[in-house]
C-alpha positions as CSV (number, residue, x, y, z in Angstrom):
1,M,-29.6,15.4,25.5
2,K,-27.0,16.3,28.1
3,T,-23.4,15.6,26.9
4,S,-21.1,14.0,29.5
5,N,-17.6,15.4,30.2
6,T,-16.1,12.2,28.9
7,T,-18.0,12.4,25.6
8,K,-17.0,16.1,25.2
9,A,-13.4,15.4,25.9
10,R,-13.3,12.6,23.3
11,R,-15.0,14.8,20.7
12,D,-12.4,17.5,21.4
13,F,-9.6,15.0,21.0
14,I,-11.0,13.7,17.7
15,K,-11.2,17.3,16.4
16,K,-7.6,18.0,17.3
17,S,-6.1,14.6,16.3
18,S,-4.2,14.7,13.0
19,A,-5.0,11.0,12.5
20,S,-8.7,11.8,12.6
21,A,-8.7,15.1,10.6
22,L,-11.0,15.1,7.6
23,P,-11.2,17.2,4.5
24,F,-13.2,20.4,4.9
25,L,-17.0,20.5,4.7
26,L,-17.3,16.7,4.7
27,S,-18.3,14.4,7.6
28,P,-16.6,10.9,7.8
29,Y,-19.8,9.4,6.4
30,A,-20.2,11.8,3.6
31,L,-16.6,11.5,2.8
32,Q,-16.7,7.8,2.4
33,N,-20.0,7.9,0.4
34,S,-19.4,11.0,-1.8
35,S,-18.5,8.8,-4.7
36,K,-18.3,5.2,-5.9
37,T,-14.5,5.2,-5.9
38,K,-12.7,1.9,-5.1
39,N,-9.7,2.4,-2.8
40,H,-8.1,-0.8,-4.0
41,G,-7.4,0.7,-7.4
42,H,-10.3,-0.6,-9.5
43,S,-12.4,2.5,-9.7
44,N,-15.4,3.0,-12.0
45,N,-15.1,6.7,-11.3
46,A,-13.5,8.8,-14.0
47,K,-11.5,10.7,-11.4
48,G,-9.9,7.4,-10.2
49,P,-9.4,5.8,-6.8
50,V,-9.1,7.9,-3.6
51,I,-5.7,8.9,-2.5
52,N,-5.8,10.0,1.1
53,F,-3.1,12.0,2.9
54,I,-4.9,11.6,6.3
55,F,-4.9,7.9,7.4
56,D,-2.3,5.1,7.8
57,G,-4.5,2.8,5.7
58,L,-7.0,2.9,2.8
59,S,-10.1,3.8,4.8
60,F,-12.6,1.5,3.0
61,S,-16.3,2.4,2.8
62,P,-18.7,-0.5,3.7
63,E,-19.3,-1.1,0.0
64,E,-15.6,-1.2,-0.8
65,Y,-15.0,-3.5,2.2
66,I,-17.6,-6.0,1.1
67,E,-16.4,-5.9,-2.4
68,K,-12.8,-6.6,-1.3
69,L,-13.9,-9.6,0.8
70,G,-15.7,-10.9,-2.3
71,S,-12.7,-10.6,-4.5
72,I,-10.5,-12.3,-1.9
73,N,-13.0,-15.1,-1.5
74,A,-13.2,-15.5,-5.3
75,S,-9.4,-16.0,-5.5
76,Q,-8.7,-18.1,-2.4
77,N,-12.0,-19.3,-0.9
78,I,-12.0,-17.9,2.6
79,Q,-12.3,-20.6,5.3
80,P,-14.4,-19.3,8.3
81,D,-13.3,-19.7,11.9
82,F,-15.6,-20.7,14.8
83,Y,-15.0,-18.8,18.1
84,G,-11.6,-17.8,16.7
85,N,-10.5,-21.4,16.0
86,G,-9.4,-22.7,12.6
87,G,-10.0,-21.2,9.2
88,I,-8.4,-18.0,7.9
89,T,-8.0,-16.7,11.5
90,K,-5.7,-19.6,12.4
91,Q,-3.8,-19.0,9.1
92,L,-3.3,-15.4,10.0
93,E,-2.1,-16.3,13.5
94,D,0.4,-18.7,12.1
95,K,1.5,-16.0,9.6
96,F,2.0,-13.4,12.3
97,A,4.0,-15.9,14.5
98,Q,6.3,-16.5,11.5
99,H,6.4,-12.8,10.6
100,T,7.5,-11.7,14.2
101,G,9.7,-14.7,14.9
102,K,7.5,-15.7,17.9
103,Q,6.3,-19.2,18.7
104,K,2.6,-18.3,18.6
105,A,0.1,-15.5,17.9
106,I,-3.6,-15.1,18.8
107,Y,-6.4,-12.9,17.5
108,L,-8.1,-10.4,19.9
109,P,-11.0,-8.0,19.2
110,S,-9.0,-4.9,20.1
111,G,-5.6,-3.4,20.7
112,T,-6.7,-2.3,24.2
113,M,-7.4,-5.9,25.2
114,A,-4.2,-7.1,23.6
115,N,-2.1,-4.5,25.6
116,Q,-4.0,-5.0,28.8
117,L,-3.9,-8.8,28.8
118,A,-0.2,-8.8,27.9
119,I,0.7,-6.6,30.8
120,K,-1.6,-8.5,33.2
121,L,-0.1,-11.9,32.4
122,L,3.5,-10.7,32.1
123,N,3.3,-9.0,35.4
124,Q,2.0,-12.1,37.3
125,N,1.8,-11.1,41.0
126,N,3.7,-7.8,40.5
127,T,1.4,-4.8,40.7
128,K,3.5,-2.1,38.8
129,A,4.2,-1.7,35.1
130,I,6.2,1.1,33.5
131,V,4.7,2.6,30.3
132,P,5.4,5.7,28.2
133,E,3.5,8.7,29.4
134,N,2.3,9.6,25.9
135,S,1.3,6.0,25.1
136,H,-2.0,4.5,24.1
137,I,-1.7,2.2,27.1
138,F,-1.5,5.1,29.6
139,R,-3.8,7.7,27.9
140,D,-6.4,5.8,25.9
141,E,-7.3,2.6,27.6
142,A,-9.7,4.0,30.3
143,D,-7.4,3.1,33.2
144,A,-8.2,-0.6,32.5
145,A,-4.9,-1.7,34.1
146,Q,-6.0,-0.3,37.4
147,S,-9.7,-0.7,37.4
148,V,-9.9,-4.2,35.8
149,H,-6.6,-5.9,36.3
150,N,-5.3,-4.4,39.5
151,K,-2.1,-3.2,37.9
152,R,-0.6,0.2,38.6
153,L,0.8,2.0,35.5
154,I,3.9,4.1,36.1
155,P,4.3,6.8,33.4
156,I,7.8,7.6,32.1
157,G,9.2,10.0,29.5
158,Q,6.9,13.0,29.9
159,N,7.4,15.6,27.2
160,K,9.6,13.3,25.1
161,A,8.8,11.3,22.0
162,H,10.1,8.2,23.8
163,F,12.0,7.3,27.0
164,D,15.5,5.9,27.1
165,L,17.5,3.6,29.4
166,N,18.5,6.4,31.7
167,D,14.9,7.4,32.2
168,L,14.0,3.8,33.0
169,K,16.8,3.4,35.5
170,N,16.0,6.7,37.2
171,I,12.3,5.9,37.7
172,I,13.1,2.4,39.0
173,K,15.6,4.0,41.4
174,Q,12.9,6.5,42.6
175,L,10.4,3.7,43.2
176,D,12.9,1.7,45.1
177,E,14.0,4.6,47.3
178,N,10.6,6.2,47.9
179,E,8.1,3.4,48.3
180,V,8.1,1.6,51.7
181,F,6.0,-1.3,50.8
182,K,7.4,-3.1,47.8
183,S,4.7,-4.4,45.5
184,G,6.9,-5.3,42.6
185,L,7.6,-4.1,39.1
186,G,7.0,-6.8,36.5
187,T,6.7,-5.2,33.0
188,V,8.0,-2.4,30.9
189,A,6.1,-1.3,27.8
190,I,7.3,0.5,24.7
191,E,5.1,2.0,21.9
192,N,6.7,2.0,18.5
193,P,6.1,4.0,16.4
194,V,4.7,6.7,18.8
195,R,1.3,8.0,17.7
196,R,1.3,11.0,19.9
197,A,4.7,11.9,18.6
198,D,3.4,12.0,15.0
199,G,4.5,8.5,14.3
200,K,8.2,8.8,15.2
201,F,10.0,5.5,15.6
202,V,12.1,4.5,18.6
203,P,15.7,4.0,17.6
204,I,16.7,0.4,17.6
205,E,19.7,1.2,19.8
206,T,17.4,2.5,22.5
207,I,15.2,-0.6,22.3
208,Q,18.3,-2.9,22.5
209,S,19.7,-1.2,25.6
210,I,16.3,-1.3,27.4
211,S,15.8,-4.9,26.4
212,T,19.3,-5.9,27.7
213,Y,18.6,-4.1,31.0
214,C,15.2,-5.7,31.4
215,K,16.5,-9.2,30.8
216,A,19.3,-8.7,33.3
217,N,16.8,-7.5,35.9
218,N,14.0,-10.0,35.2
219,Y,11.6,-7.5,33.9
220,K,9.3,-8.5,31.0
221,L,9.1,-6.2,27.9
222,H,5.9,-5.6,25.9
223,L,5.7,-3.9,22.5
224,D,2.7,-1.9,21.5
225,G,3.5,-2.2,17.9
226,A,0.1,-1.3,16.5
227,R,1.9,0.4,13.5
228,I,5.2,-1.5,13.7
229,H,5.3,-2.3,9.9
230,I,5.3,1.5,9.2
231,A,8.2,1.9,11.6
232,A,10.0,-1.0,9.9
233,A,9.5,0.6,6.5
234,Y,11.0,3.9,7.5
235,S,13.8,2.7,9.9
236,N,14.9,-0.2,7.7
237,I,14.7,-2.4,10.8
238,S,12.6,-5.5,10.2
239,V,9.5,-6.4,12.2
240,K,11.2,-9.6,13.3
241,E,14.3,-7.7,14.5
242,Y,12.1,-5.3,16.5
243,A,10.1,-8.2,18.0
244,S,13.2,-10.1,19.0
245,H,13.8,-7.7,21.8
246,F,10.3,-8.1,23.4
247,D,8.5,-10.9,25.2
248,T,5.2,-10.0,23.6
249,V,4.2,-7.9,20.6
250,Y,0.8,-6.4,19.7
251,I,0.0,-5.4,16.1
252,S,-3.2,-3.8,14.8
253,L,-5.2,-5.3,12.0
254,Y,-6.9,-2.1,11.0
255,K,-4.3,0.7,11.1
256,Y,-2.8,-0.2,7.7
257,L,-3.9,-3.8,7.2
258,N,-7.3,-2.4,6.4
259,A,-9.5,-4.8,8.4
260,A,-12.6,-3.5,10.1
261,G,-11.1,-4.2,13.5
262,G,-9.0,-6.7,15.5
263,A,-5.5,-7.2,16.9
264,M,-2.8,-9.8,17.0
265,L,-0.7,-10.6,20.1
266,C,2.5,-12.6,19.6
267,G,4.7,-14.4,22.1
268,D,6.0,-17.7,23.2
269,S,3.7,-20.7,23.3
270,E,3.3,-20.9,27.1
271,F,2.2,-17.3,27.2
272,I,-0.2,-17.4,24.2
273,D,-1.8,-20.6,25.4
274,Q,-3.1,-18.6,28.5
275,L,-4.9,-16.0,26.3
276,S,-8.0,-17.9,25.1
277,H,-9.4,-18.2,28.6
278,Q,-8.5,-14.6,29.4
279,I,-10.2,-13.3,26.2
280,K,-13.3,-15.3,27.2
281,I,-13.7,-14.1,30.7
282,F,-13.3,-10.5,29.7
283,G,-15.9,-10.8,27.0
284,G,-13.7,-10.8,23.9
285,T,-14.5,-14.1,22.4
286,C,-16.4,-13.7,19.0
287,Y,-18.4,-16.3,17.2
288,Q,-16.6,-15.6,13.9
289,T,-13.7,-13.2,13.1
290,W,-13.0,-14.1,9.5
291,T,-14.4,-10.8,8.1
292,N,-11.5,-9.1,9.8
293,T,-8.7,-11.7,9.5
294,A,-9.3,-12.4,5.8
295,I,-8.7,-8.7,4.9
296,A,-5.6,-8.5,7.2
297,F,-4.2,-11.8,5.8
298,H,-4.5,-10.4,2.3
299,Y,-2.8,-7.1,3.1
300,L,-0.1,-8.7,5.3
301,D,1.1,-10.7,2.3
302,D,4.1,-9.0,0.7
303,I,3.7,-5.9,3.0
304,E,7.4,-5.2,3.2
305,N,7.8,-4.9,-0.6
306,R,4.7,-2.7,-0.9
307,W,5.7,-0.3,1.8
308,A,9.2,-0.1,0.4
309,K,7.6,1.1,-2.8
310,V,5.4,3.5,-0.8
311,V,8.4,5.0,1.0
312,Q,10.3,5.5,-2.3
313,K,7.4,6.8,-4.2
314,A,6.4,9.2,-1.4
315,K,10.0,10.6,-1.2
316,N,9.9,11.4,-4.9
317,L,6.3,12.8,-4.7
318,I,7.2,15.1,-1.8
319,D,10.3,16.3,-3.6
320,Q,8.1,17.3,-6.5
321,L,5.4,18.9,-4.3
322,N,8.0,21.0,-2.6
323,K,8.9,22.5,-5.9
324,L,5.4,24.0,-6.1
325,D,5.3,27.7,-5.1
326,G,3.9,28.0,-1.6
327,I,4.1,24.4,-0.4
328,S,6.6,23.0,2.1
329,I,6.4,19.3,3.3
330,Q,9.1,18.4,5.8
331,P,10.1,15.1,7.4
332,L,10.4,14.7,11.2
333,T,13.4,13.4,13.0
334,N,13.0,9.6,13.4
335,G,9.8,10.2,11.4
336,T,7.7,7.6,9.5
337,N,4.7,8.3,7.3
338,I,3.7,11.6,8.8
339,Y,5.2,14.9,7.6
340,D,4.7,18.5,8.6
341,M,3.1,20.5,5.7
342,T,2.7,24.3,5.6
343,L,1.3,26.6,3.0
344,S,2.2,30.2,2.2
345,K,-0.3,32.8,3.5
346,N,-1.7,33.4,0.0
347,I,-2.9,29.8,-0.3
348,S,-6.2,28.8,1.3
349,L,-6.0,25.3,2.8
350,K,-9.8,25.0,2.8
351,N,-9.9,25.8,-0.9
352,L,-7.0,23.5,-1.8
353,A,-8.5,20.6,0.2
354,N,-12.0,21.0,-1.3
355,F,-10.5,21.3,-4.9
356,L,-8.4,18.1,-4.4
357,N,-11.3,16.2,-3.0
358,K,-13.9,17.3,-5.5
359,E,-11.8,17.3,-8.7
360,H,-9.2,14.6,-8.1
361,Q,-10.4,12.3,-5.2
362,M,-7.6,13.3,-2.9
363,W,-8.1,13.9,0.8
364,L,-6.2,16.4,2.8
365,G,-6.5,17.0,6.5
366,R,-6.9,20.2,8.6
367,G,-4.2,22.4,9.9
368,D,-3.5,23.0,13.6
369,K,-3.4,26.3,15.4
370,N,0.1,27.0,14.0
371,G,-1.0,26.2,10.4
372,I,0.7,22.8,10.2
373,I,-1.1,20.1,8.3
374,K,-0.1,16.5,9.1
375,F,0.6,15.1,5.6
376,T,0.3,11.3,6.0
377,I,1.5,8.7,3.5
378,N,-0.1,5.3,3.0
379,E,-0.5,2.7,0.2
380,S,-3.0,4.8,-1.6
381,V,-0.1,6.8,-3.2
382,L,0.5,3.7,-5.3
383,F,-2.8,4.1,-7.1
384,K,-1.7,7.0,-9.4
385,E,1.5,8.1,-11.0
386,N,3.3,10.9,-9.2
387,I,3.1,13.1,-12.3
388,T,-0.7,12.8,-12.1
389,I,-0.8,13.7,-8.4
390,V,1.6,16.6,-8.8
391,K,-0.4,17.9,-11.8
392,A,-3.6,17.9,-9.6
393,W,-1.8,19.7,-6.8
394,K,-0.4,22.3,-9.1
395,A,-3.9,23.0,-10.4
396,G,-5.2,23.0,-6.8
397,V,-2.6,25.6,-5.7
398,A,-3.6,27.8,-8.5
399,Q,-7.3,27.6,-7.6
400,A,-6.6,28.1,-3.9
401,K,-4.6,31.4,-4.2
402,I,-6.2,34.2,-2.3
């Protein structure tokens, strides 16, 4: 079968992406089915639950996901929705509205649809929207703004983790001075935290200045906050505070809320009330969505306290791992849950990753061309005591010496 250029490019991206890196010698399917471990901390395996240093969330296998739904249903009797109306989906929408401080929220099947419909409706008759050059909106949504919604994306902040107010003013000035026929700028988008900048968060002062400017100049502001709870945990800025500076906020249900898919878009009532029709005409209306929203509802509960524990426990864990000979794990400036890890030349990453996976149910990702491994923290670190994790790593380093 002939492989298209698009397919090849996507495969290359997946291979290079730290978020998609997998332990050595294991495919994603084999990795999730290599044991009967339970990621939610109730393993029947003597080696215990999986702790992964690869993903933002727990990465359930199908068996684990079904079991988790069953346990949630046993404790609270999941109420189904019908075409997105009522049941646990409505409960989750209400919870997200309260959580973000917005008037309403609505479920969508994907983050791409959430971002694209937000920009389309916020822009109204204006054709241009300014977006980060390294954002999901600009790079990963198949030019949907242009090809589907007749909106022109203007990239900003190239070669930077995020753009600032001066960048925004400069590009607006360039548009005003160099375009003869004024088609109108309607929306500015910010991604926070920034996936292509290894999860770095945008400083709240930068967001505040951009928000003030946009309000003064009648530009709408949209937040791609797919991982906003992670940014909140590491910046000590609440989700509600972040959201207060934006007209609309998208949050993923699967990045760390562990659902199989789905997205939530939050905003004022007048805006959100337009979405049901838009979702329908673009093919996003689903007969039932409770299998996603029940999981997300469960993990949204008490998320701030859990992630506060994750951050503190991870800090202590990394301090201890850095005391092992040959291991260096360093935080990034404005970093969140992704750290740069390097090994001394006499330690085989392949051997270490295989040992940790086989003997201790711990997943470690691949290194890049410079030997940097993206060491990612998530809630799975809560499943074992740090002393147990460090002991496993100490044994792994000894086994991996070359």
